[in-house]
C-alpha positions, -999 to +999 in steps of 0.1 A: +066+737-678+037+713-680+014+716-710-022+706-703-035+677-724-064+682-748-097+665-743-091+640-771-057+631-755-075+625-721-101+603-738-074+583-756-056+578-722-088+565-707-093+540-735-057+527-729-069+519-693-098+498-705-123+527-701-144+542-728-134+577-736-170+588-740-204+576-729-220+551-754-242+575-773-247+550-801-263+526-776-245+495-788-260+461-781-241+444-753-223+412-764-227+397-729-254+376-713-260+356-682-245+321-683-279+307-695-279+330-724-305+354-710-303+392-711-323+402-680-336+389-647-359+401-620-348+415-586-374+423-558-362+443-528-379+445-494-382+410-479-383+423-444-402+393-429-400+357-439-437+358-447-429+384-474-410+358-493-441+335-493-462+364-507-436+372-534-436+336-547-474+333-545-478+364-566-451+354-590-469+321-597-501+340-603-485+362-630-461+335-641-431+357-635-397+342-626-380+359-596-343+355-595-330+375-566-345+389-535-330+418-515-337+411-478-338+429-445-332+464-460-339+477-426-310+456-413-304+419-407-300+425-370-337+429-368-344+394-381-344+366-355-323+335-363-353+312-366-368+335-393-335+336-412-334+298-412-369+297-426-361+323-452-330+305-463-348+272-467-376+287-487-352+305-510-333+273-516-365+254-524-377+281-548-343+286-563-341+323-555-308+341-547-309+360-514-289+392-508-290+403-472-285+439-461-264+438-430-277+458-400-247+478-389-240+509-411-233+545-406-270+554-399-268+533-368-235+548-355-231+573-326-222+600-352-251+594-375-264+629-368-242+643-395-262+625-421-291+648-414-272+678-426-268+688-463-230+686-460-231+653-442-255+635-465-230+631-494-207+610-471-232+582-475-235+551-454-198+541-454-186+526-422-167+546-396-136+530-379-124+495-374-150+486-347-179+492-372-161+471-398-159+442-374-195+447-362-207+445-398-187+413-404-200+398-372-236+404-383-228+388-417-215+358-398-250+353-383-264+351-418-236+329-432-241+304-403-277+297-415-266+293-451-271+327-467-244+335-492-252+370-507-247+404-491-251+441-500-220+462-496-217+500-498-181+507-485-151+502-508-128+494-479-152+468-465-155+453-500-117+449-502-117+432-468-145+409-476-129+398-509-098+389-490-118+370-464-134+351-493-100+344-510-085+332-478-114+309-469-122+330-438-158+330-452-173+305-477-157+309-511-191+309-529-202+341-510-212+369-534-212+407-529-236+431-545-226+468-546-253+491-533-268+522-549-258+540-517-222+535-527-228+562-554-208+547-583-221+557-617-192+556-642-171+530-661-141+538-639-161+533-607-175+500-619-141+487-629-128+496-595-156+476-578-151+446-601-113+447-593-121+449-556-143+418-558-179+429-564-200+403-582-227+426-593-233+464-590-262+488-587-254+522-603-271+553-591-308+553-597-311+578-626-282+567-648-288+572-685-287+546-713-254+560-727-238+558-693-251+522-688-235+514-722-201+529-711-202+509-679-209+477-698-179+484-721-157+483-690-169+454-669-184+419-673-204+417-640-241+421-641-256+455-635-287+460-613-307+488-627-337+506-611-367+504-633-389+520-607-375+538-576-389+554-544-399+590-545-370+601-523-346+589-551-366+607-578-396+584-582-390+576-619-406+546-636-387+539-668-409+510-679-407+519-716-369+520-715-369+484-703-361+468-737-332+493-743-319+488-707-319+450-713-302+453-747-275+478-738-267+467-702-271+429-706-266+410-684-289+431-662-312+427-632-344+448-633-347+464-598-382+471-587-386+493-556-416+518-556-427+537-525-422+570-507-387+566-492-365+537-480-364+554-446-402+552-444-406+517-458-379+497-441-384+506-405-389+475-384-422+486-370-439+486-404-461+455-403-455+423-422-489+426-437-480+460-452-449+446-467-469+417-481-490+442-501-459+461-513-442+429-524-472+417-544-473+451-561-436+449-570-441+415-586-470+428-607-448+457-618-422+431-629-448+414-650-455+447-668-418+452-675-416+417-690-447+424-711-431+456-726-399+438-734-416+408-750-438+431-771-410+454-784-379+432-783-390+395-782-354+385-791-343+395-756-344+366-731-356+365-695-340+338-674-363+310-663-369+304-626-338+291-608-309+292-634-279+271-624-255+300-618-275+316-589-259+315-555-285+298-534-285+294-496-264+264-484-289+247-462-295+210-454 
């Protein structure tokens, strides 16, 4: 007859697997940093048009804020013409900003996407359906790789495993990086360790993850975390600006993610004008400057990377 294990036995077993038995309620300081010794960096989402990148860098110069990573074509890379992608890649290379593209094909585009509109369908998330959709996703990634872009958002564990194997085999460039999306729904040390083992280079936990949970994830993995400091209303709309010093201390190395608005579905439709996105991008950069101000005032020992640190994966363009 099996005797159920006690909670403390379960927690000790977790610890033997390299996972913390409990969340990090003591909020320990992370011993890890980026390769340049910095604790935090800035990530701006929503470069839907190549002109938005220009606006982002102009505003960044005004407020003297380094921008390290830009999440592009959230509405889908299939909407961006090749010529615009070439321009975007060259600008990012020149400004030393890492680009992460969101590939167009995902479950919301599929013939069965209707299920996502139902309460019981929504939790299935944007994971891909069937081998055809996996190959379509990879084909759209190839468009981006061809113009030199080397960073991509991933939200399907099976796809991540496939991509990591392609990278290992040289089927795609070996410097290609993969960022795990918030839509993948991972929010525990075990989930983070799975993603790192599968080949993720950086991960975005769910948007409302607590400081103790961030600490427990950091205890299990070395890859950077990408933490929402402000998020669209449809995800909860929180703005955790005054937690910024603790997020940087506990989760280091960490990217501050900045994405205000109503909902991603509203913002990232391709018929929203470039001018509107320019206004939003400028506002996001200004919010980033406020986050830096708060960290510098309360925890001046925490370091923000300068513009263009050497470890970023920049577009490979001539």
